[in-house]
N, C-alpha and C positions, 0 to 999 in steps of 0.2 A: 819474589815479584812478580815473576814470570808465570806463575801458578795460580797467582791468584787474578790478574789480568785476562788471563786463559777462561775461568769460571767467568767472570765477570761478560766477558765479551760471548759464550753460551747461553746465560742468566740474559742478555739483552734481548738476543737472538728469539730466545723462548720469549720473550715478551713481545716482538714483534708479529711473531708466526701468530699468535692469541692471539693478537689485535687484528689483522689483516686475513686471518679466515674467515673466508665469505661462510653468512647463516645459508642455513638451507631452507630454499623457500617454501613457504608453506604448501600444502599439499590442497590441490585445486581438483573437480572431473568440469568437463564441456559437454555438453549436449547440444543439437543445432537439429532443428529441424523446419522444412515449410510444406506446407499441407494448403489443397485448395477448400477456399471458403467464399461462399457464394455473398454476395455483396450486401442480402438481407440477413443474411447467416447469423450465428453465434459465437461469441470466443469466450470461456469458462477458463478462471484462473482458481485452483483451490491452492493457497500456500501457507506459511509459518511465520518465519521472518527472514529480511534480506531485504528486497528491490523487487519492484516492477516499474517500467517505463514503457507505455505504449504512446507510438507514434503510428498514424493511422496513413496510408497510402493509398492507392488506386487501381492496386492488382487487384487481381479476384483470388487472393490467399494470404495466408496470414506463415509468416516467419518468425518460429520463435528461438533465441537463442537463451542460453541455462548456462550461468558458473555455478558452482556450491563451493565453498571454502570452509574451513571450521571458524568459530564462534568462538575465542579463547585461546587457552595454549592447554588441554587437558591431555595425559599422555597416550590417549585412544584416538586423540583428532584426526588424526588417518587412519582410520579406520571405520570413523563414524563418517568422513567424507566419502568414503570409499561403499559403503553400505548404500548411500540415499541418491536415491534414484531418480530423475525425471519424468514422468507418464507424460506423452506428449501425443493424443489420437486424435481420431473424426477423421473429418475434411466431409467438403460440400456445404450442407446448412450446419454442422456443426463443427467445431475444433474445442479439446478439451484438455488443460494442462495442468498438470499436479505434482507439487513435492510430496514424494513418496517417504517417510519416514519407517517403514516397517521394519528393515532390516536395522534398523540404529536402534539398540535395545540392550539393555545391563540386568543382569540375574539381578533380584532382589528378596525378598522373605519365601523361604522357602523352595528358593529355585523358579518363582514365578518370575517370568520375563515384563521388565515392565519400561516405557518410556525414558530417558532420559531427557525431558524438555529443557533444563536450564542450562544445556549445553548443544542442541540438536545444531549443526548447522548452518551458515546463513545460504538463503538460492538467491542469486541475481538474476531477471528476468529482463531479457529487453526484445519485445517482438513489436513486429511492424503487421496491420490487419488490414483491412477496407473500409473507410474513414464510414460507411453506411451502416456496417455489421455492428451486432449488440455487442454489449460487451458485460458479463459478471465477474467479480472478484469477489474472494472469498477469503480473509485475509486474520491474522493475529495481529502480528506486531512490526511489517514492512513498510518500505516506506514509498508509497505510490505515486507517480508523474503519468499524469494522461494529458493529448494534447490533441485538441483538432477533432473532437469525435462527433461526428456526424449523427451520434443514432443515442439510444437511449441506456444508462449506467447504472449499473444496480452493484452496488457495494459497503461488503459488512466488513469491518476493520476492531480489533478489540480496543488496539491500544496503539496504532498504528498512526502514521503523520502521512494526510491524502492531499496532492497539487491533481488540480483539473483545471486548464483553460482551455477557451473556446467551443466551447459545449453546444450543440444544436439539438437536442435534446431531451427527454426525460431521465431525472435525477431519482434514485430511491440508495439515501446512502443513509445506515447507522453504526454508532460508532461508542464503546464504551468510556472509552475516556480519550478515546486519541484526536487530534487536530486534524479539521477537515477547511482546507480553502479551493471554492469554485466558481469558475468565471464562466458565463455562459453570455454567449454570443448575440446569442436571442432567447428569451422565452417564452416560448409556445407550443409545451407541453407541461402535464402537471407534473410536480415534483415534491421528492417528501423528505426532513430527514428527521433523523431521530436520536437521540447521545443522551448516560445516563448524569456524566458529568465531562463532558468535552466540549471542545469548542469548534461553531463552525462561521467560516468567513462567508457568506454569498455573494457574486456581485453580477448586474445584469444589466441592460439598458435602463436607462434614466425614463426611456419614454414606454417603459413594458407593461405588461396591462394582465392583473393576475389577483388574483383574491386573497389573502393572508390571513393562513389563520395558523400565530404564536404560542403556543403554551407554555413556558418557563417551566410548571410543574412548582417543584418544592426548592426556590431557592434558586429558579432560574434564571438567565437575564436576556434581555430583547434589547436590540440596540438596531433603529432604519432611520435609513435617509429619506423614505419616502413618507407622503404626507399618509400618516394612520398613525393611530391616538396608541399609545405605551401604558398598561394602567396592571396596577398589581392582581393579581389572582388570588384565589380564597388559600391553595396553601402554599403564600405567600411568594411566590415565582411572577416575573412579570408576562401579561400577555396583550397580544396584540391580532384585533380581527377588522375585517373590514376591506373595501375593492381599491385596489389602488390603477389610478388613470383610467377606468370604466370599468374596473373588475377584466377579468377573464380566467386562464386554465388554472386552479389551486396551488399553494404554496404553503405547506405546510412545515408545521415544527413541531416536535414535542420533544421536552428535555426533562430532566429530575436534577438540577446544579449546575446545568451546561449552560451556555451561552449562544444566541443568535448575533452576527453580526451581518443585517443587510444592507447593503451598500449600491446605490445606483452609478454608471458610468456612465 
């Protein structure tokens, strides 16, 4: 009886130890750099997946913070994080930021190194930059949020999610099948949106003056609050062209199987 009780106690202690042993934290890398950037300069970002958060400020500099973390539970996740670099350079008129996966490679057929795209680490960016500096983003599938930019935005994403709020500049945005929401403080610069089968929701003040040229292409959809006709185009998609509130800068949308929702606010 005594031996049985002792074995029971040892077993219970082992169970408790197994329950309460804390899990090892996921490996991460941190990068941080601040560089001078002119009020009329340009900041460019090239990345693959993760997130991008851009908030303007009134300083003539760009502050970039990046966190690299694993995506998934691969046995070599720690090594992939350790091999992922974030390149930040430039200054003055231009600052460049890049997620560098060149060292994240695996040996494939005949010993040839190939990228392991399916399990590349995530890179999360938090960026402050001058409100009047231009912003260029080249992305694959990150979640992007830009707030309060008073300059031109150029953005490409393959299948990422994008939210832009309070834009006061031109927007040139294209995506293959991503979801994009853009809100303009005012519409005073020609802008263009393109997608294959993604969605665009564009909001601008109700009194905006512009020339709308929206072509849904093959089975694309166009929906607008503004007083302009929507008809079916020759390829089966919806099409809308015309002057809004007397006309002004162009707003162009091209799609195939995608959709545009154009709302007045």
